[in-house]
DSSP file (Angstrom, degrees, kcal/mol; ACC not computed):
  #  RESIDUE AA STRUCTURE BP1 BP2  ACC     N-H-->O    O-->H-N    N-H-->O    O-->H-N    TCO  KAPPA ALPHA  PHI   PSI    X-CA   Y-CA   Z-CA
    1    1 A X              0   0    0      0, 0.0     2,-0.2     0, 0.0     0, 0.0   0.000 360.0 360.0 360.0 128.3  108.0  134.8  124.9
    2    2 A X        -     0   0    0      2,-0.0     2,-0.4     0, 0.0     0, 0.0  -0.503 360.0-162.0 -83.9 154.7  107.9  132.5  121.8
    3    3 A X        +     0   0    0     -2,-0.2     2,-0.3     2,-0.0     0, 0.0  -0.999   8.8 179.1-139.0 138.0  105.0  130.0  121.2
    4    4 A X        -     0   0    0     -2,-0.4     2,-0.6     2,-0.0    -2,-0.0  -0.977  28.6-127.3-135.3 149.1  105.0  127.0  119.0
    5    5 A X        -     0   0    0     -2,-0.3     2,-0.4     2,-0.0    -2,-0.0  -0.879  32.7-158.5 -93.5 122.0  102.3  124.4  118.2
    6    6 A X        -     0   0    0     -2,-0.6     2,-0.5    52,-0.1    52,-0.1  -0.827  11.9-131.7-107.5 141.5  103.9  120.9  118.7
    7    7 A X        -     0   0    0     -2,-0.4    15,-3.2    52,-0.0    16,-0.7  -0.778  31.3-179.3 -91.1 130.7  102.7  117.6  117.2
    8    8 A X  E     -A   21   0A   0     -2,-0.5     2,-0.4    13,-0.3    13,-0.2  -0.909  16.7-153.2-130.6 155.9  102.4  114.8  119.7
    9    9 A X  E     -A   20   0A   0     11,-2.5    11,-2.8    -2,-0.3     2,-0.4  -0.979   7.7-164.6-129.3 144.2  101.4  111.2  119.6
   10   10 A X  E     +A   19   0A   0     -2,-0.4     2,-0.3     9,-0.2     9,-0.2  -0.990  14.2 163.7-130.3 136.3   99.8  109.1  122.4
   11   11 A X  E     -A   18   0A   0      7,-2.1     7,-3.3    -2,-0.4     2,-0.5  -0.975  37.5-108.4-146.8 160.3   99.5  105.3  122.6
   12   12 A X  E     -A   17   0A   0     -2,-0.3     2,-0.4     5,-0.2     5,-0.3  -0.786  29.7-179.3 -93.5 131.0   98.9  102.6  125.2
   13   13 A X  E >   -A   16   0A   0      3,-3.3     3,-1.6    -2,-0.5     2,-0.3  -0.919  64.5 -48.0-131.1 103.4  101.8  100.4  126.2
   14   14 A X  T 3  S-     0   0    0     -2,-0.4    -2,-0.0     1,-0.2     0, 0.0  -0.562 121.9 -23.1  68.1-129.8  100.9   97.8  128.7
   15   15 A X  T 3  S+     0   0    0     -2,-0.3     2,-0.3    -3,-0.1    -1,-0.2   0.416 128.1  73.8 -94.1   2.9   98.9   99.5  131.5
   16   16 A X  E <  S-A   13   0A   0     -3,-1.6    -3,-3.3    13,-0.0     2,-0.4  -0.766  72.5-130.6-114.1 158.8  100.4  103.0  130.8
   17   17 A X  E     -AB  12  30A   0     13,-3.3    13,-1.9    -2,-0.3     2,-0.4  -0.893  19.8-150.8-103.7 139.2   99.9  105.6  128.1
   18   18 A X  E     -AB  11  29A   0     -7,-3.3    -7,-2.1    -2,-0.4     2,-0.5  -0.932   7.0-165.3-111.7 133.0  103.0  107.1  126.4
   19   19 A X  E     -AB  10  28A   0      9,-2.8     9,-2.4    -2,-0.4     2,-0.4  -0.981  10.4-176.9-118.1 127.3  102.9  110.6  125.0
   20   20 A X  E     -AB   9  27A   0    -11,-2.8   -11,-2.5    -2,-0.5     2,-0.5  -0.983  23.3-134.2-129.3 134.7  105.8  111.6  122.7
   21   21 A X  E   > -AB   8  26A   0      5,-2.8     5,-0.6    -2,-0.4   -13,-0.3  -0.739  10.2-160.6 -83.3 129.0  106.5  115.0  121.1
   22   22 A X  T   5S+     0   0    0    -15,-3.2   -14,-0.1    -2,-0.5    -1,-0.1   0.752  88.4  54.1 -81.5 -25.1  107.3  114.5  117.4
   23   23 A X  T   5S+     0   0    0    -16,-0.7    34,-1.2     1,-0.2     2,-0.4   0.818 119.7  25.7 -78.1 -31.8  109.1  117.9  117.1
   24   24 A X  T   5S-     0   0    0      2,-0.2     2,-2.6    32,-0.1    -3,-0.3  -0.986  89.6-110.5-134.5 140.4  111.5  117.3  120.0
   25   25 A X  T   5S+     0   0    0     -2,-0.4     2,-0.4    -3,-0.1    -3,-0.1  -0.408  74.8 121.4 -76.2  73.3  112.7  114.0  121.2
   26   26 A X  E   < +B   21   0A   0     -2,-2.6    -5,-2.8    -5,-0.6     2,-0.3  -0.998  31.6 168.7-135.6 137.3  110.8  114.1  124.6
   27   27 A X  E     +B   20   0A   0     -2,-0.4     2,-0.3    -7,-0.2    -7,-0.2  -0.940   7.5 178.4-142.5 166.1  108.3  111.7  125.9
   28   28 A X  E     -B   19   0A   0     -9,-2.4    -9,-2.8    -2,-0.3     2,-0.3  -0.897  13.5-141.7-153.6 179.5  106.4  110.9  129.1
   29   29 A X  E     +B   18   0A   0     -2,-0.3     2,-0.3   -11,-0.2   -11,-0.2  -0.935  15.7 170.6-146.7 168.2  103.8  108.5  130.4
   30   30 A X  E     -B   17   0A   0    -13,-1.9   -13,-3.3    -2,-0.3     6,-0.1  -0.969  48.6 -97.2-166.9 173.6  100.8  108.2  132.7
   31   31 A X  S    S+     0   0    0     -2,-0.3     2,-0.3   -15,-0.2   -13,-0.1   0.584 108.9  27.4 -79.5 -10.1   97.9  106.0  133.7
   32   32 A X  S  > S-     0   0    0    -15,-0.1     4,-2.5     1,-0.1   -15,-0.2  -0.924  87.3-108.0-140.6 166.2   95.6  107.8  131.3
   33   33 A X  H  > S+     0   0    0     -2,-0.3     4,-2.6     1,-0.2     5,-0.2   0.926 120.7  51.6 -59.8 -44.0   95.9  109.8  128.1
   34   34 A X  H  > S+     0   0    0      1,-0.2     4,-2.4     2,-0.2    -1,-0.2   0.912 110.8  46.6 -61.0 -44.1   95.2  113.0  130.0
   35   35 A X  H  > S+     0   0    0      2,-0.2     4,-2.6     1,-0.2    -1,-0.2   0.901 111.6  51.5 -66.5 -40.4   97.9  112.2  132.6
   36   36 A X  H  X S+     0   0    0     -4,-2.5     4,-2.1     1,-0.2    -2,-0.2   0.917 112.9  45.3 -62.4 -42.7  100.5  111.3  129.9
   37   37 A X  H  X S+     0   0    0     -4,-2.6     4,-2.5     2,-0.2    -2,-0.2   0.875 111.9  51.7 -69.2 -37.3   99.8  114.5  128.0
   38   38 A X  H  X S+     0   0    0     -4,-2.4     4,-2.0    -5,-0.2    -2,-0.2   0.921 111.9  47.0 -62.4 -43.9   99.9  116.6  131.3
   39   39 A X  H  X S+     0   0    0     -4,-2.6     4,-2.2     2,-0.2    -2,-0.2   0.863 111.4  51.2 -67.4 -35.7  103.3  115.0  132.1
   40   40 A X  H  X S+     0   0    0     -4,-2.1     4,-2.7     2,-0.2    -2,-0.2   0.917 108.0  52.5 -65.4 -42.8  104.6  115.6  128.6
   41   41 A X  H  X S+     0   0    0     -4,-2.5     4,-2.3     1,-0.2    -2,-0.2   0.909 110.2  48.3 -58.2 -43.2  103.5  119.3  128.9
   42   42 A X  H  X S+     0   0    0     -4,-2.0     4,-2.2     2,-0.2    -1,-0.2   0.914 111.4  49.7 -63.7 -43.4  105.5  119.5  132.1
   43   43 A X  H  X S+     0   0    0     -4,-2.2     4,-2.1     1,-0.2    -2,-0.2   0.898 111.4  49.1 -63.4 -40.5  108.5  117.9  130.6
   44   44 A X  H  X S+     0   0    0     -4,-2.7     4,-2.4     2,-0.2    -1,-0.2   0.902 109.3  51.9 -66.7 -40.7  108.4  120.2  127.6
   45   45 A X  H  X S+     0   0    0     -4,-2.3     4,-0.7     1,-0.2    -2,-0.2   0.906 110.8  47.9 -62.0 -40.8  108.1  123.3  129.8
   46   46 A X  H >X S+     0   0    0     -4,-2.2     4,-0.6     1,-0.2     3,-0.6   0.892 110.5  52.8 -64.7 -39.2  111.2  122.1  131.8
   47   47 A X  H >< S+     0   0    0     -4,-2.1     3,-0.9     1,-0.2    -2,-0.2   0.915 109.4  48.0 -61.4 -44.1  113.0  121.6  128.5
   48   48 A X  H 3< S+     0   0    0     -4,-2.4    -1,-0.2     1,-0.2    -2,-0.2   0.564  92.4  77.6 -79.6  -7.5  112.2  125.1  127.3
   49   49 A X  H << S+     0   0    0     -4,-0.7     2,-0.4    -3,-0.6    -1,-0.2   0.830  83.5  77.6 -64.5 -30.3  113.3  126.7  130.6
   50   50 A X  S X< S-     0   0    0     -3,-0.9     3,-0.7    -4,-0.6     0, 0.0  -0.676  75.8-149.7 -81.8 129.5  116.9  126.1  129.3
   51   51 A X  T 3  S+     0   0    0     -2,-0.4    -1,-0.1     1,-0.2    -3,-0.1   0.599  88.0  71.5 -73.1 -10.8  118.0  128.7  126.7
   52   52 A X  T 3   +     0   0    0      2,-0.0    -1,-0.2     0, 0.0     2,-0.1  -0.062  68.3 134.1-100.0  33.3  120.3  126.2  125.1
   53   53 A X    <   -     0   0    0     -3,-0.7     3,-0.1     1,-0.1    -5,-0.0  -0.436  58.6-102.5 -81.8 158.4  117.6  124.0  123.5
   54   54 A X        -     0   0    0      1,-0.1    -1,-0.1    -2,-0.1     2,-0.1  -0.229  47.4 -82.3 -71.7 164.6  117.8  122.7  119.9
   55   55 A X        -     0   0    0      1,-0.1     2,-0.5   -31,-0.0    -1,-0.1  -0.385  49.7-107.6 -65.7 147.2  115.7  124.2  117.1
   56   56 A X        -     0   0    0     -3,-0.1     2,-0.5    -2,-0.1   -32,-0.1  -0.664  28.4-133.7 -80.7 125.3  112.2  122.9  116.9
   57   57 A X        -     0   0    0    -34,-1.2     2,-0.4    -2,-0.5    -1,-0.0  -0.675  20.9-126.0 -79.3 127.2  111.7  120.6  113.9
   58   58 A X        -     0   0    0     -2,-0.5     2,-0.5   -52,-0.1   -52,-0.1  -0.626  27.5-172.5 -78.8 125.5  108.5  121.5  112.0
   59   59 A X        -     0   0    0     -2,-0.4     2,-0.4     3,-0.0     3,-0.2  -0.979   2.5-174.5-119.7 119.9  106.2  118.5  111.6
   60   60 A X        -     0   0    0     -2,-0.5    -2,-0.0     1,-0.2   -53,-0.0  -0.959  62.8 -10.7-119.3 134.9  103.1  119.0  109.4
   61   61 A X  S    S-     0   0    0     -2,-0.4    -1,-0.2     1,-0.1   -54,-0.0   0.914  76.2-157.8  50.4  58.7  100.4  116.4  108.9
   62   62 A X        -     0   0    0     -3,-0.2     2,-0.4     1,-0.0    -1,-0.1  -0.331   6.3-159.0 -64.1 149.7  102.0  113.4  110.5
   63   63 A X        -     0   0    0      2,-0.0     2,-0.6     0, 0.0    -1,-0.0  -0.996  16.6-129.0-133.8 135.2  100.7  110.1  109.4
   64   64 A X        -     0   0    0     -2,-0.4     2,-0.4     2,-0.0    -2,-0.0  -0.749  32.3-177.4 -83.2 122.5  100.9  106.7  111.1
   65   65 A X        -     0   0    0     -2,-0.6     2,-0.4     2,-0.0    -2,-0.0  -0.985  17.4-141.4-126.0 129.5  102.2  104.1  108.6
   66   66 A X        -     0   0    0     -2,-0.4     2,-0.4     2,-0.0    -2,-0.0  -0.738  16.9-172.5 -91.2 136.6  102.6  100.4  109.4
   67   67 A X        -     0   0    0     -2,-0.4     2,-0.5     2,-0.0    -2,-0.0  -0.997  17.4-137.6-129.1 132.6  105.6   98.6  108.0
   68   68 A X        -     0   0    0     -2,-0.4     2,-0.3     2,-0.0    -2,-0.0  -0.774  25.8-178.4 -90.4 129.0  106.1   94.8  108.3
   69   69 A X        -     0   0    0     -2,-0.5     2,-0.4     2,-0.0    -2,-0.0  -0.948  18.4-144.0-126.3 148.7  109.7   93.7  109.2
   70   70 A X        +     0   0    0     -2,-0.3     2,-0.3     2,-0.0    -2,-0.0  -0.919  28.2 164.4-109.4 137.7  111.1   90.2  109.6
   71   71 A X              0   0    0     -2,-0.4    -2,-0.0     1,-0.0     0, 0.0  -0.975 360.0 360.0-149.7 161.7  113.7   89.6  112.3
   72   72 A X              0   0    0     -2,-0.3    -1,-0.0     0, 0.0    -2,-0.0   0.441 360.0 360.0 -86.0 360.0  115.4   86.7  114.1
C-alpha cells in the first residue's frame, strides 16, 4: 500500500468551509473545518480506490499570494 502526504487548503465560503487538495483536483465542504477535511479525506479515499488515478503532483511549501485583477 502506497502512502503520500497531500497538501490541502481550507477556507470559509458563505456558511460552509471548503477543503481542497492541491496535489489532486478534488475538493469537498462542510459546516466546520473539521467536517470539510473529514469529507475531503473520504473523497480522496474513494478516488484512490480506483487503480486508474493520475500521478500525484508534488506540492512543496505552498504560499497564498493575493493578486489584484480588474474586470468588467
